[in-house]
C-alpha positions, 0 to 999 in steps of 0.5 A: 481552484480552474474549470478543468479541476472543478471538471474533473473534481464532479467527474470523479465524485460521478463514479467514487461508489463505484470506485469505493466497492472496487477498491473494498471488493478488491480490499478484501479479497486481497484479504481473505487470500493472505490471511493465513501467510505468516510474517504479513500485516495485513490492513485494518477492515475498520475500526471503531469510528471508519470503514477501509475503503483500502486506497492502497493496500499497504502490508508490512513485514512482520519481524519473521520475514529476514528482510525488508521492504525493499526486497520484498518490493526487489522478488515481486517486481523481478515477478513483474510486480509494479510495489512501491514502499510506504512513505518516506518519514521525513526526517529521512527526506533529503530535500528537509534533511537539506533544508536542516529540518530534522537532525537528531530528530528518529521517529521510529514508528513512521521508519519502521514503517519505512522500513517493513512496508509497502504497498501492492496494486491496487489500482482501479483500472486491474481487472480480477485475473490483474488481482489474482496473479498478484495475490499468486506470486505474492502467495508463491512468494510470502508462503 
């Protein structure tokens, strides 16, 4: 680790509690405003072993939504909401396929999540009005 990396890490640790608090507030706000929307699986608030810090806020489309994450992202992008899909499964990553890895292998759960899941904005730089704009647009699309 370089001195610069160490300094950056220490600076991040100094604001870690405040960052987690803001992420949890944002996650709670999104969940409160989306919990009544049909067809959306929202992140769990907690499990038996951990509380969600909402590093990202992922949404998975249920089968009752007749399109996938790519179309949902396009709809949100058209309303100036930047989103991104869930991470691509390893067996579908072009670089790994090019190396001949995962040939003929299927990972049905991760493939389904990739097809149906996406992240909405949840960066620490978002202001309250930005978050409410995201909420308004998501509610308009998935009402």
